[in-house]
DRENDO-1510 file (C-alpha; in Angstrom, 1 decimal, always signed):
<recs>
REC; n; res; u; v; w
REC; 1; MET; -8.2; -36.6; +128.9 .
REC; 2; SER; -10.5; -33.8; +127.7 .
REC; 3; PRO; -9.9; -31.9; +124.4 .
REC; 4; ARG; -9.3; -28.7; +126.5 .
REC; 5; LYS; -6.6; -30.4; +128.6 .
REC; 6; LYS; -4.9; -31.9; +125.5 .
REC; 7; ALA; -4.8; -28.5; +123.8 .
REC; 8; LYS; -3.3; -27.0; +127.0 .
REC; 9; ARG; -0.7; -29.7; +127.2 .
REC; 10; LYS; +0.3; -29.2; +123.6 .
REC; 11; SER; +0.5; -25.5; +124.1 .
REC; 12; SER; +2.8; -26.0; +127.1 .
REC; 13; MET; +5.0; -28.4; +125.2 .
REC; 14; GLY; +5.2; -26.0; +122.3 .
REC; 15; PHE; +6.2; -23.1; +124.7 .
REC; 16; ILE; +8.9; -25.3; +126.3 .
REC; 17; LEU; +10.2; -26.3; +122.9 .
REC; 18; VAL; +10.5; -22.7; +121.8 .
REC; 19; LEU; +12.2; -21.8; +125.1 .
REC; 20; VAL; +14.7; -24.6; +124.6 .
REC; 21; VAL; +15.5; -23.5; +121.0 .
REC; 22; LEU; +15.9; -19.8; +122.1 .
REC; 23; CYS; +18.2; -20.8; +125.0 .
REC; 24; PHE; +20.3; -23.0; +122.7 .
REC; 25; GLY; +20.4; -20.2; +120.1 .
REC; 26; PHE; +21.5; -17.7; +122.8 .
REC; 27; LEU; +24.2; -20.0; +124.2 .
REC; 28; THR; +25.6; -20.6; +120.7 .
REC; 29; TRP; +25.6; -16.9; +120.0 .
REC; 30; TRP; +27.2; -16.2; +123.4 .
REC; 31; SER; +30.0; -18.8; +122.8 .
REC; 32; TRP; +30.7; -17.2; +119.4 .
REC; 33; ALA; +30.5; -13.6; +120.7 .
REC; 34; THR; +32.9; -14.1; +123.6 .
REC; 35; LYS; +35.7; -15.5; +121.5 .
REC; 36; PRO; +38.5; -13.5; +119.8 .
REC; 37; TYR; +37.5; -11.8; +116.6 .
REC; 38; SER; +40.2; -13.7; +114.7 .
REC; 39; SER; +43.0; -16.2; +115.2 .
REC; 40; THR; +45.4; -13.8; +113.4 .
REC; 41; GLY; +46.0; -10.1; +113.2 .
REC; 42; ASN; +48.3; -7.4; +114.4 .
REC; 43; PRO; +47.8; -5.3; +117.5 .
REC; 44; GLU; +46.3; -1.9; +116.9 .
REC; 45; LYS; +46.7; +1.3; +118.9 .
REC; 46; ILE; +43.5; +2.2; +120.7 .
REC; 47; THR; +43.4; +5.7; +122.3 .
REC; 48; ILE; +41.4; +6.3; +125.4 .
REC; 49; ALA; +40.5; +9.9; +125.5 .
REC; 50; PRO; +39.1; +11.8; +128.5 .
REC; 51; GLY; +35.4; +11.0; +129.0 .
REC; 52; THR; +35.5; +7.7; +127.1 .
REC; 53; THR; +33.1; +5.1; +128.4 .
REC; 54; ALA; +33.1; +1.4; +128.0 .
REC; 55; ALA; +30.0; +1.7; +125.8 .
REC; 56; LYS; +31.7; +4.2; +123.4 .
REC; 57; LEU; +34.8; +2.0; +123.4 .
REC; 58; ALA; +32.8; -1.1; +122.6 .
REC; 59; GLU; +31.3; +0.5; +119.5 .
REC; 60; GLU; +34.8; +1.5; +118.2 .
REC; 61; LEU; +36.2; -1.9; +118.8 .
REC; 62; GLN; +33.4; -3.5; +116.9 .
REC; 63; GLU; +33.7; -1.1; +114.0 .
REC; 64; ARG; +37.4; -1.8; +113.8 .
REC; 65; GLN; +36.8; -5.5; +113.8 .
REC; 66; LEU; +38.6; -6.2; +117.0 .
REC; 67; ILE; +35.6; -7.7; +118.8 .
REC; 68; ARG; +32.5; -9.6; +117.6 .
REC; 69; SER; +29.9; -7.9; +119.8 .
REC; 70; ALA; +29.8; -4.5; +121.4 .
REC; 71; LEU; +27.0; -5.8; +123.7 .
REC; 72; VAL; +29.2; -8.6; +125.1 .
REC; 73; PHE; +32.1; -6.2; +125.6 .
REC; 74; ARG; +29.8; -3.8; +127.5 .
REC; 75; TYR; +28.6; -6.7; +129.7 .
REC; 76; PHE; +32.1; -7.6; +130.7 .
REC; 77; ALA; +32.9; -4.0; +131.3 .
REC; 78; ARG; +29.9; -3.6; +133.5 .
REC; 79; ALA; +30.9; -6.7; +135.5 .
REC; 80; GLU; +34.3; -5.1; +136.0 .
REC; 81; GLN; +32.8; -1.6; +136.5 .
REC; 82; SER; +35.4; -0.5; +133.9 .
REC; 83; ASP; +33.3; +2.6; +133.0 .
REC; 84; PHE; +34.9; +4.1; +136.2 .
REC; 85; LYS; +38.4; +2.6; +135.8 .
REC; 86; LEU; +39.4; +3.3; +132.2 .
REC; 87; TYR; +42.2; +5.7; +132.1 .
REC; 88; VAL; +43.5; +8.0; +129.4 .
REC; 89; GLY; +46.3; +6.6; +127.2 .
REC; 90; ASP; +47.3; +4.4; +124.3 .
REC; 91; TYR; +46.7; +0.7; +124.3 .
REC; 92; GLN; +47.7; -2.2; +122.0 .
REC; 93; LEU; +44.7; -4.4; +121.4 .
REC; 94; ALA; +44.6; -7.3; +118.9 .
REC; 95; PRO; +41.8; -9.3; +117.2 .
REC; 96; THR; +43.4; -12.4; +118.7 .
REC; 97; MET; +42.3; -11.2; +122.2 .
REC; 98; SER; +39.0; -12.1; +123.7 .
REC; 99; PRO; +36.7; -9.4; +125.1 .
REC; 100; SER; +37.6; -10.4; +128.7 .
REC; 101; GLU; +41.3; -10.2; +127.9 .
REC; 102; MET; +40.8; -6.7; +126.5 .
REC; 103; ILE; +39.0; -5.7; +129.6 .
REC; 104; LYS; +41.9; -6.9; +131.8 .
REC; 105; ARG; +44.4; -5.0; +129.6 .
REC; 106; LEU; +42.3; -1.8; +129.8 .
REC; 107; ASN; +41.2; -2.0; +133.5 .
REC; 108; VAL; +43.5; +0.2; +135.6 .
REC; 109; SER; +42.9; -2.0; +138.6 .
REC; 110; SER; +44.4; -5.0; +136.8 .
REC; 111; ILE; +47.6; -3.2; +136.0 .
REC; 112; SER; +50.1; -3.2; +138.8 .
REC; 113; LEU; +51.9; +0.0; +139.4 .
REC; 114; GLU; +55.0; -2.1; +139.5 .
REC; 115; THR; +54.9; -2.9; +135.7 .
REC; 116; ASN; +56.8; -1.9; +132.7 .
REC; 117; ARG; +55.2; -1.5; +129.2 .
REC; 118; VAL; +57.8; -3.0; +126.9 .
REC; 119; THR; +57.6; -2.8; +123.1 .
REC; 120; ILE; +59.8; -5.3; +121.2 .
REC; 121; PRO; +60.1; -3.9; +117.6 .
REC; 122; GLU; +59.9; -6.1; +114.6 .
REC; 123; GLY; +63.3; -7.1; +113.3 .
REC; 124; TYR; +65.2; -7.0; +116.6 .
REC; 125; SER; +67.8; -9.7; +117.2 .
REC; 126; THR; +68.0; -11.6; +120.4 .
REC; 127; GLU; +70.9; -9.4; +121.6 .
REC; 128; GLN; +68.9; -6.2; +120.9 .
REC; 129; ILE; +65.9; -7.6; +122.8 .
REC; 130; ILE; +68.1; -8.5; +125.8 .
REC; 131; ASP; +69.6; -5.0; +125.8 .
REC; 132; LEU; +66.1; -3.5; +125.7 .
REC; 133; LEU; +64.8; -5.6; +128.6 .
REC; 134; VAL; +67.9; -4.7; +130.6 .
REC; 135; GLN; +67.4; -1.0; +129.9 .
REC; 136; LYS; +63.8; -1.4; +131.2 .
REC; 137; GLY; +65.1; -2.8; +134.5 .
REC; 138; MET; +63.8; -6.3; +133.8 .
REC; 139; GLY; +67.0; -8.1; +134.8 .
REC; 140; SER; +70.7; -8.2; +133.9 .
REC; 141; LYS; +72.4; -9.1; +130.6 .
REC; 142; GLU; +74.1; -12.0; +132.3 .
REC; 143; GLU; +70.8; -13.4; +133.5 .
REC; 144; TYR; +69.1; -13.1; +130.1 .
REC; 145; THR; +72.2; -14.6; +128.3 .
REC; 146; LYS; +72.0; -17.6; +130.6 .
REC; 147; VAL; +68.2; -18.0; +130.1 .
REC; 148; VAL; +68.5; -17.8; +126.3 .
REC; 149; THR; +71.4; -20.1; +126.0 .
REC; 150; GLU; +70.7; -22.7; +128.7 .
REC; 151; ASP; +67.1; -22.7; +130.0 .
REC; 152; GLU; +64.6; -25.3; +128.8 .
REC; 153; PHE; +61.3; -24.3; +127.2 .
REC; 154; PRO; +58.6; -26.9; +126.4 .
REC; 155; TYR; +57.8; -25.7; +122.9 .
REC; 156; PRO; +57.9; -28.2; +119.9 .
REC; 157; TYR; +59.1; -25.4; +117.5 .
REC; 158; LEU; +62.3; -25.2; +119.5 .
REC; 159; LYS; +63.3; -28.9; +119.2 .
REC; 160; ASP; +65.9; -28.2; +116.5 .
REC; 161; ALA; +67.1; -24.9; +117.8 .
REC; 162; PRO; +70.9; -24.3; +117.6 .
REC; 163; LYS; +73.1; -23.8; +120.6 .
REC; 164; GLY; +74.3; -20.4; +121.8 .
REC; 165; ILE; +73.0; -16.9; +122.0 .
REC; 166; HIS; +71.0; -17.4; +118.7 .
REC; 167; ARG; +69.1; -20.5; +120.1 .
REC; 168; LEU; +65.8; -18.5; +120.4 .
REC; 169; GLU; +66.5; -16.2; +117.5 .
REC; 170; GLY; +63.3; -15.4; +115.6 .
REC; 171; TYR; +60.9; -16.7; +118.3 .
REC; 172; LEU; +61.0; -13.9; +120.8 .
REC; 173; PHE; +57.8; -12.3; +119.3 .
REC; 174; PRO; +57.8; -8.6; +118.7 .
REC; 175; ASN; +54.8; -7.0; +120.5 .
REC; 176; THR; +53.9; -4.7; +123.3 .
REC; 177; TYR; +53.9; -6.3; +126.7 .
REC; 178; ASP; +52.9; -5.1; +130.2 .
REC; 179; ILE; +55.4; -7.0; +132.4 .
REC; 180; ALA; +55.6; -6.9; +136.2 .
REC; 181; LEU; +58.9; -5.6; +137.3 .
REC; 182; LYS; +59.4; -8.6; +139.6 .
REC; 183; THR; +59.0; -11.0; +136.7 .
REC; 184; THR; +62.1; -13.3; +136.4 .
REC; 185; PRO; +64.1; -13.2; +133.1 .
REC; 186; HIS; +63.0; -16.8; +132.5 .
REC; 187; ALA; +59.3; -15.8; +132.7 .
REC; 188; VAL; +59.9; -12.8; +130.5 .
REC; 189; ILE; +61.5; -14.9; +127.8 .
REC; 190; ASP; +58.8; -17.5; +128.2 .
REC; 191; LEU; +56.1; -14.8; +127.7 .
REC; 192; LEU; +57.7; -13.8; +124.4 .
REC; 193; LEU; +57.9; -17.4; +123.2 .
REC; 194; LYS; +54.3; -18.1; +124.2 .
REC; 195; GLN; +53.2; -15.0; +122.1 .
REC; 196; PHE; +55.0; -16.5; +119.1 .
REC; 197; GLY; +53.2; -19.8; +119.7 .
REC; 198; LYS; +49.9; -18.0; +119.0 .
REC; 199; GLU; +51.1; -17.5; +115.4 .
REC; 200; ILE; +51.1; -21.2; +114.7 .
REC; 201; THR; +47.4; -21.6; +114.0 .
REC; 202; PRO; +45.8; -24.6; +112.2 .
REC; 203; GLU; +45.5; -22.4; +109.1 .
REC; 204; VAL; +49.3; -21.7; +109.3 .
REC; 205; GLU; +50.1; -25.4; +109.7 .
REC; 206; LYS; +48.0; -26.2; +106.7 .
REC; 207; GLN; +49.6; -23.5; +104.6 .
REC; 208; LEU; +53.1; -24.6; +105.6 .
REC; 209; GLU; +52.3; -28.1; +104.3 .
REC; 210; ILE; +51.2; -26.6; +101.0 .
REC; 211; ILE; +54.4; -24.6; +100.5 .
REC; 212; LYS; +56.4; -27.4; +102.0 .
REC; 213; LEU; +58.2; -25.6; +104.7 .
REC; 214; SER; +58.9; -26.4; +108.4 .
REC; 215; VAL; +58.2; -23.9; +111.2 .
REC; 216; SER; +61.9; -23.2; +111.5 .
REC; 217; GLU; +62.2; -22.6; +107.7 .
REC; 218; TRP; +59.2; -20.4; +107.8 .
REC; 219; VAL; +60.5; -18.2; +110.6 .
REC; 220; THR; +64.0; -18.1; +109.1 .
REC; 221; LEU; +62.7; -16.8; +105.7 .
REC; 222; ALA; +60.3; -14.4; +107.3 .
REC; 223; SER; +63.2; -12.9; +109.3 .
REC; 224; LEU; +64.9; -12.2; +106.0 .
REC; 225; ILE; +61.8; -10.3; +104.8 .
REC; 226; GLU; +61.6; -8.4; +108.1 .
REC; 227; LYS; +65.2; -7.1; +107.7 .
REC; 228; GLU; +64.8; -6.3; +104.0 .
REC; 229; ALA; +61.4; -4.8; +103.7 .
REC; 230; VAL; +60.6; -1.2; +104.6 .
REC; 231; THR; +57.1; -0.9; +103.2 .
REC; 232; GLU; +54.2; -3.3; +103.7 .
REC; 233; GLU; +53.7; -3.5; +99.9 .
REC; 234; ASP; +57.2; -4.9; +99.5 .
REC; 235; ARG; +56.8; -7.8; +101.9 .
REC; 236; PRO; +54.9; -10.3; +99.6 .
REC; 237; LEU; +57.0; -9.2; +96.7 .
REC; 238; ILE; +60.3; -9.9; +98.5 .
REC; 239; ALA; +58.7; -13.2; +99.6 .
REC; 240; SER; +58.1; -14.1; +96.0 .
REC; 241; VAL; +61.7; -13.4; +95.0 .
REC; 242; ILE; +62.9; -15.7; +97.9 .
REC; 243; MET; +60.5; -18.5; +96.9 .
REC; 244; ASN; +61.3; -18.2; +93.2 .
REC; 245; ARG; +65.1; -18.4; +93.9 .
REC; 246; LEU; +64.7; -21.4; +96.2 .
REC; 247; LYS; +62.6; -23.1; +93.5 .
REC; 248; ILE; +65.4; -22.9; +90.9 .
REC; 249; LYS; +68.2; -23.4; +93.5 .
REC; 250; MET; +69.6; -19.9; +93.1 .
REC; 251; PRO; +71.4; -18.3; +96.0 .
REC; 252; LEU; +69.2; -15.9; +97.9 .
REC; 253; GLN; +72.0; -13.2; +98.0 .
REC; 254; ILE; +70.4; -11.2; +100.8 .
REC; 255; ASP; +72.5; -8.5; +102.4 .
REC; 256; ALA; +70.8; -8.8; +105.7 .
REC; 257; THR; +72.3; -12.3; +106.3 .
REC; 258; ILE; +75.8; -10.8; +105.8 .
REC; 259; GLN; +75.1; -8.1; +108.3 .
REC; 260; PHE; +74.0; -10.8; +110.7 .
REC; 261; LEU; +77.1; -12.9; +110.4 .
REC; 262; LEU; +79.3; -9.7; +110.8 .
REC; 263; GLY; +77.8; -9.1; +114.2 .
REC; 264; THR; +78.2; -5.4; +114.0 .
REC; 265; PRO; +76.3; -4.0; +110.9 .
REC; 266; LYS; +78.2; -1.9; +108.4 .
REC; 267; PRO; +76.7; +1.1; +106.6 .
REC; 268; THR; +78.1; -0.3; +103.3 .
REC; 269; LEU; +78.9; -3.9; +102.4 .
REC; 270; TYR; +82.0; -4.6; +100.2 .
REC; 271; TYR; +82.7; -7.6; +97.9 .
REC; 272; LYS; +85.1; -9.0; +100.5 .
REC; 273; ASP; +82.2; -9.2; +103.0 .
REC; 274; LEU; +80.2; -11.3; +100.6 .
REC; 275; GLU; +83.1; -13.9; +100.6 .
REC; 276; ILE; +83.1; -14.6; +104.4 .
REC; 277; PRO; +82.7; -18.3; +104.9 .
REC; 278; SER; +79.6; -18.9; +106.9 .
REC; 279; PRO; +76.4; -21.0; +106.6 .
REC; 280; TYR; +74.6; -17.7; +107.0 .
REC; 281; ASN; +76.3; -16.3; +103.8 .
REC; 282; THR; +73.5; -16.4; +101.3 .
REC; 283; TYR; +75.9; -15.3; +98.5 .
REC; 284; LEU; +78.1; -18.4; +98.9 .
REC; 285; ASN; +75.4; -20.9; +99.9 .
REC; 286; VAL; +72.3; -22.1; +98.1 .
REC; 287; GLY; +69.1; -22.7; +100.1 .
REC; 288; ILE; +67.8; -21.6; +103.5 .
REC; 289; PRO; +70.1; -20.2; +106.2 .
REC; 290; PRO; +70.5; -22.4; +109.3 .
REC; 291; GLY; +68.2; -20.2; +111.4 .
REC; 292; PRO; +66.4; -16.8; +111.7 .
REC; 293; ILE; +68.5; -13.6; +111.8 .
REC; 294; ALA; +65.9; -11.6; +113.7 .
REC; 295; SER; +62.4; -11.7; +115.1 .
REC; 296; PRO; +59.9; -11.3; +112.3 .
REC; 297; GLY; +56.5; -9.7; +113.0 .
REC; 298; HIS; +53.1; -11.0; +111.9 .
REC; 299; ALA; +53.1; -9.2; +108.6 .
REC; 300; SER; +56.4; -10.8; +107.5 .
REC; 301; LEU; +55.3; -14.2; +108.6 .
REC; 302; GLN; +52.1; -13.9; +106.6 .
REC; 303; ALA; +54.0; -12.6; +103.6 .
REC; 304; LEU; +56.1; -15.7; +103.5 .
REC; 305; LEU; +53.0; -17.9; +103.8 .
REC; 306; TYR; +51.2; -16.1; +101.0 .
REC; 307; PRO; +53.9; -14.6; +98.6 .
REC; 308; ALA; +52.9; -12.6; +95.6 .
REC; 309; LYS; +52.7; -14.6; +92.4 .
REC; 310; THR; +55.5; -13.1; +90.3 .
REC; 311; ASP; +58.5; -14.1; +88.1 .
REC; 312; PHE; +60.7; -11.7; +89.9 .
REC; 313; LEU; +64.2; -12.8; +90.8 .
REC; 314; TYR; +65.8; -9.5; +91.8 .
REC; 315; TYR; +65.1; -6.3; +93.7 .
REC; 316; VAL; +67.1; -3.2; +94.6 .
REC; 317; ALA; +66.4; -0.6; +97.2 .
REC; 318; LYS; +65.3; +2.9; +96.1 .
REC; 319; LYS; +66.2; +6.1; +98.0 .
REC; 320; ASP; +62.9; +6.1; +99.9 .
REC; 321; GLY; +63.6; +2.5; +101.2 .
REC; 322; SER; +61.1; +0.8; +99.0 .
REC; 323; HIS; +62.2; -1.6; +96.3 .
REC; 324; VAL; +62.0; -2.0; +92.5 .
REC; 325; PHE; +61.7; -5.6; +91.3 .
REC; 326; SER; +62.9; -7.2; +88.0 .
REC; 327; LYS; +62.8; -10.6; +86.3 .
REC; 328; THR; +66.2; -10.6; +84.6 .
REC; 329; TYR; +69.8; -9.6; +85.6 .
REC; 330; ALA; +70.0; -7.1; +82.8 .
REC; 331; GLU; +66.9; -5.3; +84.2 .
REC; 332; HIS; +68.3; -5.5; +87.7 .
REC; 333; LEU; +71.6; -3.8; +86.6 .
REC; 334; ASN; +69.6; -1.1; +84.9 .
REC; 335; ASN; +67.5; -0.6; +88.1 .
REC; 336; ILE; +70.7; -0.3; +90.2 .
REC; 337; LYS; +72.0; +2.5; +87.9 .
REC; 338; LEU; +68.7; +4.3; +88.1 .
REC; 339; ASN; +68.6; +4.1; +91.9 .
REC; 340; GLN; +72.2; +5.0; +92.8 .
</recs>
């Protein structure tokens, strides 16, 4: 083979090698860019104003760290022709959604006119969620009660669930859902349970091992935080009080558990209420209640996983709903006087 042919062959092989490297690099980047921005994160409100294009929206989503690549989002939008189908309104988008999932949520053609947008607030009990779904025309109370108490769902986190109306308590995940009106009550409940399942990431499982809690205990304690906390800042602090008390085998003494066992919440609790015999009475019993008392949101679940590092054992609510924390009972009594 002549020197010229050898050089030409080497040049061709070099070009092919560069091409292969570039293709591999692109495929790796594409795989990364089309995935959800994060495995955790709360839904955020995105407002589509008149005249908004998919390109403008893509830039906003990338800036707000909801997607990894505006370019990829625009590609999916162009494939769906979403520039012509976006319609004005507020949407809930989360960093746990992939770009294609967001496009489907935003694309008017993918939303049936026979759907209901249902928002399940954080801290709702099973009974409150059922009432809300019934009000939205998604089925009857009798149907939902039967589904919640009797239907089978193939999720490992439900294996130790109690019997009765509180069987799924804590696992009907609070979020905003677009649900077809013809969806059966079983499918609606399954949708909420599947959404909770997304919270159990490998990172969460690892952290639960570190703090030595089961999924059931995690959700139960997070539900206490959800019912007690009003401000975001208080959540990890309340979590620290709970964990500190558990560590020294001190009763949790959380009023929200008393309200739960009463069934109908009272404006004011009395000492006689704190003496009601029940496994949910955290004044009479030491340790973790037998199950959740409400559906905790992502923030409360995370607060329990990563509580603030404090020596606090007490807290009392202030008039604005936030709490003041203390280490000793004497400090606690003084805080009660100051915030009456």
